[in-house]
mmJSON file of the N, C-alpha and C atoms, coordinates in Angstrom:
{"data_MODEL":{"atom_site":{
"group_PDB":["ATOM","ATOM","ATOM","ATOM","ATOM","ATOM","ATOM","ATOM","ATOM","ATOM","ATOM","ATOM","ATOM","ATOM","ATOM","ATOM","ATOM","ATOM","ATOM","ATOM","ATOM","ATOM","ATOM","ATOM","ATOM","ATOM","ATOM","ATOM","ATOM","ATOM","ATOM","ATOM","ATOM","ATOM","ATOM","ATOM","ATOM","ATOM","ATOM","ATOM","ATOM","ATOM","ATOM","ATOM","ATOM","ATOM","ATOM","ATOM","ATOM","ATOM","ATOM","ATOM","ATOM","ATOM","ATOM","ATOM","ATOM","ATOM","ATOM","ATOM","ATOM","ATOM","ATOM","ATOM","ATOM","ATOM","ATOM","ATOM","ATOM","ATOM","ATOM","ATOM","ATOM","ATOM","ATOM","ATOM","ATOM","ATOM","ATOM","ATOM","ATOM","ATOM","ATOM","ATOM","ATOM","ATOM","ATOM","ATOM","ATOM","ATOM","ATOM","ATOM","ATOM","ATOM","ATOM","ATOM","ATOM","ATOM","ATOM","ATOM","ATOM","ATOM","ATOM","ATOM","ATOM","ATOM","ATOM","ATOM","ATOM","ATOM","ATOM","ATOM","ATOM","ATOM","ATOM","ATOM","ATOM","ATOM","ATOM","ATOM","ATOM","ATOM","ATOM","ATOM","ATOM","ATOM","ATOM","ATOM","ATOM","ATOM","ATOM","ATOM","ATOM","ATOM","ATOM","ATOM","ATOM","ATOM","ATOM","ATOM","ATOM","ATOM","ATOM","ATOM","ATOM","ATOM","ATOM","ATOM","ATOM","ATOM","ATOM","ATOM","ATOM","ATOM","ATOM","ATOM","ATOM","ATOM","ATOM","ATOM","ATOM","ATOM","ATOM","ATOM","ATOM","ATOM","ATOM","ATOM","ATOM","ATOM","ATOM","ATOM","ATOM","ATOM","ATOM","ATOM","ATOM","ATOM","ATOM","ATOM","ATOM","ATOM","ATOM","ATOM","ATOM","ATOM","ATOM","ATOM","ATOM","ATOM","ATOM","ATOM","ATOM","ATOM","ATOM","ATOM","ATOM","ATOM","ATOM","ATOM","ATOM","ATOM","ATOM","ATOM","ATOM","ATOM","ATOM","ATOM","ATOM","ATOM","ATOM","ATOM","ATOM","ATOM","ATOM","ATOM","ATOM","ATOM","ATOM","ATOM","ATOM","ATOM","ATOM","ATOM","ATOM","ATOM","ATOM","ATOM","ATOM","ATOM","ATOM","ATOM","ATOM","ATOM","ATOM","ATOM","ATOM"],
"id":[1,2,3,4,5,6,7,8,9,10,11,12,13,14,15,16,17,18,19,20,21,22,23,24,25,26,27,28,29,30,31,32,33,34,35,36,37,38,39,40,41,42,43,44,45,46,47,48,49,50,51,52,53,54,55,56,57,58,59,60,61,62,63,64,65,66,67,68,69,70,71,72,73,74,75,76,77,78,79,80,81,82,83,84,85,86,87,88,89,90,91,92,93,94,95,96,97,98,99,100,101,102,103,104,105,106,107,108,109,110,111,112,113,114,115,116,117,118,119,120,121,122,123,124,125,126,127,128,129,130,131,132,133,134,135,136,137,138,139,140,141,142,143,144,145,146,147,148,149,150,151,152,153,154,155,156,157,158,159,160,161,162,163,164,165,166,167,168,169,170,171,172,173,174,175,176,177,178,179,180,181,182,183,184,185,186,187,188,189,190,191,192,193,194,195,196,197,198,199,200,201,202,203,204,205,206,207,208,209,210,211,212,213,214,215,216,217,218,219,220,221,222,223,224,225,226,227,228,229,230,231,232,233,234,235,236,237],
"type_symbol":["N","C","C","N","C","C","N","C","C","N","C","C","N","C","C","N","C","C","N","C","C","N","C","C","N","C","C","N","C","C","N","C","C","N","C","C","N","C","C","N","C","C","N","C","C","N","C","C","N","C","C","N","C","C","N","C","C","N","C","C","N","C","C","N","C","C","N","C","C","N","C","C","N","C","C","N","C","C","N","C","C","N","C","C","N","C","C","N","C","C","N","C","C","N","C","C","N","C","C","N","C","C","N","C","C","N","C","C","N","C","C","N","C","C","N","C","C","N","C","C","N","C","C","N","C","C","N","C","C","N","C","C","N","C","C","N","C","C","N","C","C","N","C","C","N","C","C","N","C","C","N","C","C","N","C","C","N","C","C","N","C","C","N","C","C","N","C","C","N","C","C","N","C","C","N","C","C","N","C","C","N","C","C","N","C","C","N","C","C","N","C","C","N","C","C","N","C","C","N","C","C","N","C","C","N","C","C","N","C","C","N","C","C","N","C","C","N","C","C","N","C","C","N","C","C","N","C","C","N","C","C","N","C","C","N","C","C"],
"label_atom_id":["N","CA","C","N","CA","C","N","CA","C","N","CA","C","N","CA","C","N","CA","C","N","CA","C","N","CA","C","N","CA","C","N","CA","C","N","CA","C","N","CA","C","N","CA","C","N","CA","C","N","CA","C","N","CA","C","N","CA","C","N","CA","C","N","CA","C","N","CA","C","N","CA","C","N","CA","C","N","CA","C","N","CA","C","N","CA","C","N","CA","C","N","CA","C","N","CA","C","N","CA","C","N","CA","C","N","CA","C","N","CA","C","N","CA","C","N","CA","C","N","CA","C","N","CA","C","N","CA","C","N","CA","C","N","CA","C","N","CA","C","N","CA","C","N","CA","C","N","CA","C","N","CA","C","N","CA","C","N","CA","C","N","CA","C","N","CA","C","N","CA","C","N","CA","C","N","CA","C","N","CA","C","N","CA","C","N","CA","C","N","CA","C","N","CA","C","N","CA","C","N","CA","C","N","CA","C","N","CA","C","N","CA","C","N","CA","C","N","CA","C","N","CA","C","N","CA","C","N","CA","C","N","CA","C","N","CA","C","N","CA","C","N","CA","C","N","CA","C","N","CA","C","N","CA","C","N","CA","C","N","CA","C","N","CA","C","N","CA","C","N","CA","C","N","CA","C"],
"label_alt_id":[null,null,null,null,null,null,null,null,null,null,null,null,null,null,null,null,null,null,null,null,null,null,null,null,null,null,null,null,null,null,null,null,null,null,null,null,null,null,null,null,null,null,null,null,null,null,null,null,null,null,null,null,null,null,null,null,null,null,null,null,null,null,null,null,null,null,null,null,null,null,null,null,null,null,null,null,null,null,null,null,null,null,null,null,null,null,null,null,null,null,null,null,null,null,null,null,null,null,null,null,null,null,null,null,null,null,null,null,null,null,null,null,null,null,null,null,null,null,null,null,null,null,null,null,null,null,null,null,null,null,null,null,null,null,null,null,null,null,null,null,null,null,null,null,null,null,null,null,null,null,null,null,null,null,null,null,null,null,null,null,null,null,null,null,null,null,null,null,null,null,null,null,null,null,null,null,null,null,null,null,null,null,null,null,null,null,null,null,null,null,null,null,null,null,null,null,null,null,null,null,null,null,null,null,null,null,null,null,null,null,null,null,null,null,null,null,null,null,null,null,null,null,null,null,null,null,null,null,null,null,null,null,null,null,null,null,null],
"label_comp_id":["MET","MET","MET","PRO","PRO","PRO","GLY","GLY","GLY","ILE","ILE","ILE","GLU","GLU","GLU","GLN","GLN","GLN","GLY","GLY","GLY","PHE","PHE","PHE","THR","THR","THR","LEU","LEU","LEU","GLU","GLU","GLU","THR","THR","THR","GLY","GLY","GLY","GLY","GLY","GLY","LYS","LYS","LYS","ALA","ALA","ALA","ALA","ALA","ALA","SER","SER","SER","ILE","ILE","ILE","ASN","ASN","ASN","MET","MET","MET","ALA","ALA","ALA","THR","THR","THR","LEU","LEU","LEU","GLN","GLN","GLN","TYR","TYR","TYR","ASN","ASN","ASN","ARG","ARG","ARG","TRP","TRP","TRP","GLU","GLU","GLU","ARG","ARG","ARG","ARG","ARG","ARG","ASP","ASP","ASP","ASP","ASP","ASP","VAL","VAL","VAL","LEU","LEU","LEU","LEU","LEU","LEU","LEU","LEU","LEU","SER","SER","SER","GLY","GLY","GLY","ARG","ARG","ARG","SER","SER","SER","LEU","LEU","LEU","GLY","GLY","GLY","ASN","ASN","ASN","GLY","GLY","GLY","GLN","GLN","GLN","THR","THR","THR","ILE","ILE","ILE","ASP","ASP","ASP","PHE","PHE","PHE","THR","THR","THR","ASP","ASP","ASP","THR","THR","THR","LEU","LEU","LEU","GLN","GLN","GLN","ILE","ILE","ILE","LYS","LYS","LYS","HIS","HIS","HIS","LEU","LEU","LEU","THR","THR","THR","LEU","LEU","LEU","ASP","ASP","ASP","SER","SER","SER","LEU","LEU","LEU","ILE","ILE","ILE","VAL","VAL","VAL","VAL","VAL","VAL","ARG","ARG","ARG","GLY","GLY","GLY","THR","THR","THR","MET","MET","MET","GLU","GLU","GLU","ARG","ARG","ARG","THR","THR","THR","TYR","TYR","TYR","LEU","LEU","LEU","ARG","ARG","ARG","GLN","GLN","GLN"],
"label_asym_id":["A","A","A","A","A","A","A","A","A","A","A","A","A","A","A","A","A","A","A","A","A","A","A","A","A","A","A","A","A","A","A","A","A","A","A","A","A","A","A","A","A","A","A","A","A","A","A","A","A","A","A","A","A","A","A","A","A","A","A","A","A","A","A","A","A","A","A","A","A","A","A","A","A","A","A","A","A","A","A","A","A","A","A","A","A","A","A","A","A","A","A","A","A","A","A","A","A","A","A","A","A","A","A","A","A","A","A","A","A","A","A","A","A","A","A","A","A","A","A","A","A","A","A","A","A","A","A","A","A","A","A","A","A","A","A","A","A","A","A","A","A","A","A","A","A","A","A","A","A","A","A","A","A","A","A","A","A","A","A","A","A","A","A","A","A","A","A","A","A","A","A","A","A","A","A","A","A","A","A","A","A","A","A","A","A","A","A","A","A","A","A","A","A","A","A","A","A","A","A","A","A","A","A","A","A","A","A","A","A","A","A","A","A","A","A","A","A","A","A","A","A","A","A","A","A","A","A","A","A","A","A","A","A","A","A","A","A"],
"label_entity_id":["1","1","1","1","1","1","1","1","1","1","1","1","1","1","1","1","1","1","1","1","1","1","1","1","1","1","1","1","1","1","1","1","1","1","1","1","1","1","1","1","1","1","1","1","1","1","1","1","1","1","1","1","1","1","1","1","1","1","1","1","1","1","1","1","1","1","1","1","1","1","1","1","1","1","1","1","1","1","1","1","1","1","1","1","1","1","1","1","1","1","1","1","1","1","1","1","1","1","1","1","1","1","1","1","1","1","1","1","1","1","1","1","1","1","1","1","1","1","1","1","1","1","1","1","1","1","1","1","1","1","1","1","1","1","1","1","1","1","1","1","1","1","1","1","1","1","1","1","1","1","1","1","1","1","1","1","1","1","1","1","1","1","1","1","1","1","1","1","1","1","1","1","1","1","1","1","1","1","1","1","1","1","1","1","1","1","1","1","1","1","1","1","1","1","1","1","1","1","1","1","1","1","1","1","1","1","1","1","1","1","1","1","1","1","1","1","1","1","1","1","1","1","1","1","1","1","1","1","1","1","1","1","1","1","1","1","1"],
"label_seq_id":[1,1,1,2,2,2,3,3,3,4,4,4,5,5,5,6,6,6,7,7,7,8,8,8,9,9,9,10,10,10,11,11,11,12,12,12,13,13,13,14,14,14,15,15,15,16,16,16,17,17,17,18,18,18,19,19,19,20,20,20,21,21,21,22,22,22,23,23,23,24,24,24,25,25,25,26,26,26,27,27,27,28,28,28,29,29,29,30,30,30,31,31,31,32,32,32,33,33,33,34,34,34,35,35,35,36,36,36,37,37,37,38,38,38,39,39,39,40,40,40,41,41,41,42,42,42,43,43,43,44,44,44,45,45,45,46,46,46,47,47,47,48,48,48,49,49,49,50,50,50,51,51,51,52,52,52,53,53,53,54,54,54,55,55,55,56,56,56,57,57,57,58,58,58,59,59,59,60,60,60,61,61,61,62,62,62,63,63,63,64,64,64,65,65,65,66,66,66,67,67,67,68,68,68,69,69,69,70,70,70,71,71,71,72,72,72,73,73,73,74,74,74,75,75,75,76,76,76,77,77,77,78,78,78,79,79,79],
"pdbx_PDB_ins_code":[null,null,null,null,null,null,null,null,null,null,null,null,null,null,null,null,null,null,null,null,null,null,null,null,null,null,null,null,null,null,null,null,null,null,null,null,null,null,null,null,null,null,null,null,null,null,null,null,null,null,null,null,null,null,null,null,null,null,null,null,null,null,null,null,null,null,null,null,null,null,null,null,null,null,null,null,null,null,null,null,null,null,null,null,null,null,null,null,null,null,null,null,null,null,null,null,null,null,null,null,null,null,null,null,null,null,null,null,null,null,null,null,null,null,null,null,null,null,null,null,null,null,null,null,null,null,null,null,null,null,null,null,null,null,null,null,null,null,null,null,null,null,null,null,null,null,null,null,null,null,null,null,null,null,null,null,null,null,null,null,null,null,null,null,null,null,null,null,null,null,null,null,null,null,null,null,null,null,null,null,null,null,null,null,null,null,null,null,null,null,null,null,null,null,null,null,null,null,null,null,null,null,null,null,null,null,null,null,null,null,null,null,null,null,null,null,null,null,null,null,null,null,null,null,null,null,null,null,null,null,null,null,null,null,null,null,null],
"Cartn_x":[0.847,0.0,0.89,0.614,1.441,1.466,2.649,2.791,2.826,2.632,2.663,3.783,4.732,5.823,5.377,5.786,5.495,6.786,6.809,7.989,7.959,9.146,9.247,10.436,10.404,11.491,12.094,13.411,14.12,14.855,14.503,15.096,16.023,16.898,17.779,16.954,17.5,16.8,15.782,15.752,14.859,13.44,13.18,11.836,11.662,10.497,10.179,8.825,8.583,7.299,7.0,5.744,5.309,5.202,5.42,5.251,4.119,3.021,1.858,1.231,1.196,0.546,-0.298,-1.532,-2.385,-2.739,-2.824,-3.238,-2.056,-0.847,0.359,1.224,1.188,1.851,3.077,4.252,5.498,5.741,6.298,6.609,8.004,8.647,10.011,10.777,12.102,12.967,14.172,14.777,15.979,16.806,18.119,19.015,19.768,19.733,20.504,21.371,22.64,23.566,23.001,22.687,22.16,20.653,19.965,18.498,17.918,16.907,16.168,14.801,14.471,13.168,12.362,11.228,10.328,9.036,8.678,7.479,6.458,5.203,4.141,2.776,1.782,0.395,-0.227,-0.993,-1.758,-3.214,-3.782,-5.155,-6.036,-7.148,-8.042,-9.128,-10.227,-11.37,-11.824,-11.741,-12.232,-11.347,-10.126,-9.226,-7.826,-7.066,-5.685,-4.813,-3.777,-2.898,-1.47,-0.805,0.612,1.421,2.513,3.326,4.794,5.657,7.069,7.48,7.979,8.519,10.004,10.433,11.833,12.392,13.344,13.895,15.398,15.886,17.322,17.933,18.965,19.646,20.629,20.36,21.22,22.328,21.989,22.956,22.547,23.527,23.258,24.361,23.946,24.878,24.273,24.938,24.377,23.089,22.901,21.754,20.75,21.056,20.126,20.144,19.042,18.871,18.141,18.73,18.073,17.815,16.544,16.151,15.466,15.514,14.907,14.059,12.865,12.013,11.447,11.897,11.488,12.013,11.111,11.515,11.351,10.858,10.635,11.891,12.316,13.432,12.953,13.256,12.844,14.041,14.036,15.066,14.438,15.055,14.603,15.721,15.337,16.306,16.082,17.182,17.107,16.566,15.636,15.061,15.735],
"Cartn_y":[-1.176,0.0,1.236,2.187,3.392,4.139,4.561,5.357,4.564,3.243,2.417,1.393,1.438,0.483,-0.825,-1.919,-3.244,-4.035,-4.998,-5.837,-6.597,-6.771,-7.529,-7.025,-7.337,-7.042,-8.363,-8.473,-9.648,-9.246,-9.876,-9.529,-10.647,-10.316,-11.334,-12.422,-13.6,-14.718,-15.371,-14.983,-15.617,-15.097,-13.984,-13.419,-12.531,-12.619,-11.8,-11.141,-10.043,-9.352,-8.724,-8.682,-8.058,-6.551,-5.831,-4.383,-4.071,-3.513,-3.091,-4.211,-5.417,-6.537,-7.289,-6.851,-7.409,-8.873,-9.29,-10.67,-11.627,-11.099,-11.927,-11.626,-12.505,-12.252,-13.141,-12.563,-13.292,-13.359,-14.497,-14.574,-15.124,-15.778,-16.25,-16.356,-16.367,-16.51,-17.358,-17.902,-18.713,-18.597,-18.54,-18.531,-19.849,-20.496,-21.717,-21.472,-21.197,-20.847,-19.657,-19.831,-18.732,-18.802,-19.384,-19.496,-18.812,-17.983,-17.338,-17.995,-18.523,-19.121,-18.16,-17.712,-16.816,-17.571,-17.697,-18.447,-17.546,-17.926,-17.152,-17.73,-16.831,-17.206,-16.281,-16.864,-16.106,-16.116,-14.917,-14.786,-14.264,-14.908,-14.418,-15.414,-14.888,-15.711,-16.66,-16.204,-17.0,-18.161,-18.199,-19.287,-18.761,-19.531,-19.207,-20.358,-20.035,-21.057,-20.755,-21.722,-21.584,-21.764,-21.009,-21.1,-20.863,-21.264,-20.921,-20.552,-19.329,-18.87,-19.229,-19.799,-20.143,-19.201,-18.361,-17.337,-17.525,-17.506,-17.581,-16.198,-16.111,-14.845,-14.608,-13.57,-13.225,-12.272,-11.318,-10.31,-9.826,-9.688,-9.254,-8.308,-7.118,-6.164,-5.701,-4.78,-4.247,-3.469,-2.919,-2.062,-2.615,-3.74,-4.247,-5.771,-6.305,-7.742,-7.936,-8.722,-9.067,-10.565,-10.942,-12.346,-12.717,-14.008,-14.531,-15.741,-15.805,-17.003,-17.221,-18.283,-18.51,-17.387,-16.728,-15.614,-14.257,-14.251,-13.007,-12.618,-11.375,-10.837,-9.62,-9.577,-8.45,-7.875,-6.553,-5.852,-5.239,-5.485,-4.914,-4.039,-2.903,-1.95,-1.777,-1.635,-1.414,-0.01,0.12,1.409,1.943],
"Cartn_z":[0.0,0.0,0.0,-0.851,-0.922,0.411,0.816,2.03,3.321,3.239,4.447,4.305,5.237,5.216,5.834,5.225,5.746,5.813,6.688,6.818,8.117,8.692,9.933,10.733,12.007,12.919,13.371,13.313,13.803,15.069,16.166,17.453,17.914,18.869,19.423,20.077,20.111,20.722,19.804,18.525,17.576,17.539,18.208,18.188,16.955,16.314,15.152,15.36,14.665,14.731,13.38,13.018,11.773,11.943,10.853,10.836,9.866,10.384,9.592,8.761,9.314,8.638,9.67,9.844,10.892,10.656,9.406,9.13,8.963,8.965,8.862,10.074,11.054,12.325,12.492,12.221,12.459,13.965,14.428,15.856,16.152,15.163,15.406,14.088,14.209,13.041,13.401,12.35,12.523,11.239,11.411,10.244,10.217,9.055,8.82,7.592,7.815,6.737,5.954,4.677,3.861,3.691,4.677,4.635,5.866,5.642,6.723,6.813,7.985,8.233,9.102,8.595,9.326,9.596,10.867,11.236,11.904,11.772,12.391,12.092,12.108,11.868,10.84,9.947,8.969,9.423,9.576,10.066,8.941,8.725,7.685,7.354,6.85,6.458,7.556,8.796,9.919,10.315,9.817,10.187,10.479,11.233,11.546,11.07,10.302,9.748,10.167,10.802,11.128,9.842,9.709,8.501,8.826,7.909,7.934,6.521,6.348,5.062,5.019,3.918,3.713,2.658,3.058,2.173,2.031,0.805,0.541,0.762,1.589,1.831,0.685,-0.096,-1.228,-0.807,0.078,0.518,1.909,2.782,4.153,4.599,5.072,5.668,6.988,7.67,8.91,8.672,7.456,7.173,6.176,5.535,4.528,4.459,3.967,3.778,2.458,1.569,0.314,0.347,0.161,0.186,-1.12,-1.434,-2.65,-2.283,-2.877,-2.786,-4.186,-4.843,-6.221,-7.101,-7.814,-8.679,-7.999,-6.759,-6.029,-5.256,-5.424,-4.659,-3.891,-2.596,-1.756,-1.034,-0.891,-0.144,1.096,2.241,3.514,4.059,4.622,5.17,6.657,7.388,8.832,9.097,10.02,10.39,11.625],
"occupancy":[1.0,1.0,1.0,1.0,1.0,1.0,1.0,1.0,1.0,1.0,1.0,1.0,1.0,1.0,1.0,1.0,1.0,1.0,1.0,1.0,1.0,1.0,1.0,1.0,1.0,1.0,1.0,1.0,1.0,1.0,1.0,1.0,1.0,1.0,1.0,1.0,1.0,1.0,1.0,1.0,1.0,1.0,1.0,1.0,1.0,1.0,1.0,1.0,1.0,1.0,1.0,1.0,1.0,1.0,1.0,1.0,1.0,1.0,1.0,1.0,1.0,1.0,1.0,1.0,1.0,1.0,1.0,1.0,1.0,1.0,1.0,1.0,1.0,1.0,1.0,1.0,1.0,1.0,1.0,1.0,1.0,1.0,1.0,1.0,1.0,1.0,1.0,1.0,1.0,1.0,1.0,1.0,1.0,1.0,1.0,1.0,1.0,1.0,1.0,1.0,1.0,1.0,1.0,1.0,1.0,1.0,1.0,1.0,1.0,1.0,1.0,1.0,1.0,1.0,1.0,1.0,1.0,1.0,1.0,1.0,1.0,1.0,1.0,1.0,1.0,1.0,1.0,1.0,1.0,1.0,1.0,1.0,1.0,1.0,1.0,1.0,1.0,1.0,1.0,1.0,1.0,1.0,1.0,1.0,1.0,1.0,1.0,1.0,1.0,1.0,1.0,1.0,1.0,1.0,1.0,1.0,1.0,1.0,1.0,1.0,1.0,1.0,1.0,1.0,1.0,1.0,1.0,1.0,1.0,1.0,1.0,1.0,1.0,1.0,1.0,1.0,1.0,1.0,1.0,1.0,1.0,1.0,1.0,1.0,1.0,1.0,1.0,1.0,1.0,1.0,1.0,1.0,1.0,1.0,1.0,1.0,1.0,1.0,1.0,1.0,1.0,1.0,1.0,1.0,1.0,1.0,1.0,1.0,1.0,1.0,1.0,1.0,1.0,1.0,1.0,1.0,1.0,1.0,1.0,1.0,1.0,1.0,1.0,1.0,1.0,1.0,1.0,1.0,1.0,1.0,1.0,1.0,1.0,1.0,1.0,1.0,1.0],
"B_iso_or_equiv":[0.0,0.0,0.0,0.0,0.0,0.0,0.0,0.0,0.0,0.0,0.0,0.0,0.0,0.0,0.0,0.0,0.0,0.0,0.0,0.0,0.0,0.0,0.0,0.0,0.0,0.0,0.0,0.0,0.0,0.0,0.0,0.0,0.0,0.0,0.0,0.0,0.0,0.0,0.0,0.0,0.0,0.0,0.0,0.0,0.0,0.0,0.0,0.0,0.0,0.0,0.0,0.0,0.0,0.0,0.0,0.0,0.0,0.0,0.0,0.0,0.0,0.0,0.0,0.0,0.0,0.0,0.0,0.0,0.0,0.0,0.0,0.0,0.0,0.0,0.0,0.0,0.0,0.0,0.0,0.0,0.0,0.0,0.0,0.0,0.0,0.0,0.0,0.0,0.0,0.0,0.0,0.0,0.0,0.0,0.0,0.0,0.0,0.0,0.0,0.0,0.0,0.0,0.0,0.0,0.0,0.0,0.0,0.0,0.0,0.0,0.0,0.0,0.0,0.0,0.0,0.0,0.0,0.0,0.0,0.0,0.0,0.0,0.0,0.0,0.0,0.0,0.0,0.0,0.0,0.0,0.0,0.0,0.0,0.0,0.0,0.0,0.0,0.0,0.0,0.0,0.0,0.0,0.0,0.0,0.0,0.0,0.0,0.0,0.0,0.0,0.0,0.0,0.0,0.0,0.0,0.0,0.0,0.0,0.0,0.0,0.0,0.0,0.0,0.0,0.0,0.0,0.0,0.0,0.0,0.0,0.0,0.0,0.0,0.0,0.0,0.0,0.0,0.0,0.0,0.0,0.0,0.0,0.0,0.0,0.0,0.0,0.0,0.0,0.0,0.0,0.0,0.0,0.0,0.0,0.0,0.0,0.0,0.0,0.0,0.0,0.0,0.0,0.0,0.0,0.0,0.0,0.0,0.0,0.0,0.0,0.0,0.0,0.0,0.0,0.0,0.0,0.0,0.0,0.0,0.0,0.0,0.0,0.0,0.0,0.0,0.0,0.0,0.0,0.0,0.0,0.0,0.0,0.0,0.0,0.0,0.0,0.0],
"pdbx_formal_charge":[null,null,null,null,null,null,null,null,null,null,null,null,null,null,null,null,null,null,null,null,null,null,null,null,null,null,null,null,null,null,null,null,null,null,null,null,null,null,null,null,null,null,null,null,null,null,null,null,null,null,null,null,null,null,null,null,null,null,null,null,null,null,null,null,null,null,null,null,null,null,null,null,null,null,null,null,null,null,null,null,null,null,null,null,null,null,null,null,null,null,null,null,null,null,null,null,null,null,null,null,null,null,null,null,null,null,null,null,null,null,null,null,null,null,null,null,null,null,null,null,null,null,null,null,null,null,null,null,null,null,null,null,null,null,null,null,null,null,null,null,null,null,null,null,null,null,null,null,null,null,null,null,null,null,null,null,null,null,null,null,null,null,null,null,null,null,null,null,null,null,null,null,null,null,null,null,null,null,null,null,null,null,null,null,null,null,null,null,null,null,null,null,null,null,null,null,null,null,null,null,null,null,null,null,null,null,null,null,null,null,null,null,null,null,null,null,null,null,null,null,null,null,null,null,null,null,null,null,null,null,null,null,null,null,null,null,null],
"auth_seq_id":[1,1,1,2,2,2,3,3,3,4,4,4,5,5,5,6,6,6,7,7,7,8,8,8,9,9,9,10,10,10,11,11,11,12,12,12,13,13,13,14,14,14,15,15,15,16,16,16,17,17,17,18,18,18,19,19,19,20,20,20,21,21,21,22,22,22,23,23,23,24,24,24,25,25,25,26,26,26,27,27,27,28,28,28,29,29,29,30,30,30,31,31,31,32,32,32,33,33,33,34,34,34,35,35,35,36,36,36,37,37,37,38,38,38,39,39,39,40,40,40,41,41,41,42,42,42,43,43,43,44,44,44,45,45,45,46,46,46,47,47,47,48,48,48,49,49,49,50,50,50,51,51,51,52,52,52,53,53,53,54,54,54,55,55,55,56,56,56,57,57,57,58,58,58,59,59,59,60,60,60,61,61,61,62,62,62,63,63,63,64,64,64,65,65,65,66,66,66,67,67,67,68,68,68,69,69,69,70,70,70,71,71,71,72,72,72,73,73,73,74,74,74,75,75,75,76,76,76,77,77,77,78,78,78,79,79,79],
"auth_comp_id":["MET","MET","MET","PRO","PRO","PRO","GLY","GLY","GLY","ILE","ILE","ILE","GLU","GLU","GLU","GLN","GLN","GLN","GLY","GLY","GLY","PHE","PHE","PHE","THR","THR","THR","LEU","LEU","LEU","GLU","GLU","GLU","THR","THR","THR","GLY","GLY","GLY","GLY","GLY","GLY","LYS","LYS","LYS","ALA","ALA","ALA","ALA","ALA","ALA","SER","SER","SER","ILE","ILE","ILE","ASN","ASN","ASN","MET","MET","MET","ALA","ALA","ALA","THR","THR","THR","LEU","LEU","LEU","GLN","GLN","GLN","TYR","TYR","TYR","ASN","ASN","ASN","ARG","ARG","ARG","TRP","TRP","TRP","GLU","GLU","GLU","ARG","ARG","ARG","ARG","ARG","ARG","ASP","ASP","ASP","ASP","ASP","ASP","VAL","VAL","VAL","LEU","LEU","LEU","LEU","LEU","LEU","LEU","LEU","LEU","SER","SER","SER","GLY","GLY","GLY","ARG","ARG","ARG","SER","SER","SER","LEU","LEU","LEU","GLY","GLY","GLY","ASN","ASN","ASN","GLY","GLY","GLY","GLN","GLN","GLN","THR","THR","THR","ILE","ILE","ILE","ASP","ASP","ASP","PHE","PHE","PHE","THR","THR","THR","ASP","ASP","ASP","THR","THR","THR","LEU","LEU","LEU","GLN","GLN","GLN","ILE","ILE","ILE","LYS","LYS","LYS","HIS","HIS","HIS","LEU","LEU","LEU","THR","THR","THR","LEU","LEU","LEU","ASP","ASP","ASP","SER","SER","SER","LEU","LEU","LEU","ILE","ILE","ILE","VAL","VAL","VAL","VAL","VAL","VAL","ARG","ARG","ARG","GLY","GLY","GLY","THR","THR","THR","MET","MET","MET","GLU","GLU","GLU","ARG","ARG","ARG","THR","THR","THR","TYR","TYR","TYR","LEU","LEU","LEU","ARG","ARG","ARG","GLN","GLN","GLN"],
"auth_asym_id":["A","A","A","A","A","A","A","A","A","A","A","A","A","A","A","A","A","A","A","A","A","A","A","A","A","A","A","A","A","A","A","A","A","A","A","A","A","A","A","A","A","A","A","A","A","A","A","A","A","A","A","A","A","A","A","A","A","A","A","A","A","A","A","A","A","A","A","A","A","A","A","A","A","A","A","A","A","A","A","A","A","A","A","A","A","A","A","A","A","A","A","A","A","A","A","A","A","A","A","A","A","A","A","A","A","A","A","A","A","A","A","A","A","A","A","A","A","A","A","A","A","A","A","A","A","A","A","A","A","A","A","A","A","A","A","A","A","A","A","A","A","A","A","A","A","A","A","A","A","A","A","A","A","A","A","A","A","A","A","A","A","A","A","A","A","A","A","A","A","A","A","A","A","A","A","A","A","A","A","A","A","A","A","A","A","A","A","A","A","A","A","A","A","A","A","A","A","A","A","A","A","A","A","A","A","A","A","A","A","A","A","A","A","A","A","A","A","A","A","A","A","A","A","A","A","A","A","A","A","A","A","A","A","A","A","A","A"],
"auth_atom_id":["N","CA","C","N","CA","C","N","CA","C","N","CA","C","N","CA","C","N","CA","C","N","CA","C","N","CA","C","N","CA","C","N","CA","C","N","CA","C","N","CA","C","N","CA","C","N","CA","C","N","CA","C","N","CA","C","N","CA","C","N","CA","C","N","CA","C","N","CA","C","N","CA","C","N","CA","C","N","CA","C","N","CA","C","N","CA","C","N","CA","C","N","CA","C","N","CA","C","N","CA","C","N","CA","C","N","CA","C","N","CA","C","N","CA","C","N","CA","C","N","CA","C","N","CA","C","N","CA","C","N","CA","C","N","CA","C","N","CA","C","N","CA","C","N","CA","C","N","CA","C","N","CA","C","N","CA","C","N","CA","C","N","CA","C","N","CA","C","N","CA","C","N","CA","C","N","CA","C","N","CA","C","N","CA","C","N","CA","C","N","CA","C","N","CA","C","N","CA","C","N","CA","C","N","CA","C","N","CA","C","N","CA","C","N","CA","C","N","CA","C","N","CA","C","N","CA","C","N","CA","C","N","CA","C","N","CA","C","N","CA","C","N","CA","C","N","CA","C","N","CA","C","N","CA","C","N","CA","C","N","CA","C","N","CA","C","N","CA","C","N","CA","C","N","CA","C"],
"pdbx_PDB_model_num":[1,1,1,1,1,1,1,1,1,1,1,1,1,1,1,1,1,1,1,1,1,1,1,1,1,1,1,1,1,1,1,1,1,1,1,1,1,1,1,1,1,1,1,1,1,1,1,1,1,1,1,1,1,1,1,1,1,1,1,1,1,1,1,1,1,1,1,1,1,1,1,1,1,1,1,1,1,1,1,1,1,1,1,1,1,1,1,1,1,1,1,1,1,1,1,1,1,1,1,1,1,1,1,1,1,1,1,1,1,1,1,1,1,1,1,1,1,1,1,1,1,1,1,1,1,1,1,1,1,1,1,1,1,1,1,1,1,1,1,1,1,1,1,1,1,1,1,1,1,1,1,1,1,1,1,1,1,1,1,1,1,1,1,1,1,1,1,1,1,1,1,1,1,1,1,1,1,1,1,1,1,1,1,1,1,1,1,1,1,1,1,1,1,1,1,1,1,1,1,1,1,1,1,1,1,1,1,1,1,1,1,1,1,1,1,1,1,1,1,1,1,1,1,1,1,1,1,1,1,1,1,1,1,1,1,1,1]
}}}
């Protein structure tokens, strides 16, 4: 949505949180080599579904993270 930032927060100890995504609630993360696993719950249509997103880490610095899943590439920036 224009003007609204979305994403996630990765905290120490493996805790994760969604940013401006009420129906997609991240709650934990894990890094395995060059793979980022983001887990949480998807809420919608009267049901709740647990999920884990598997993202390939393409590039990681102190200020940015670029991940790939299939043909989708996303860049996240530290706030």
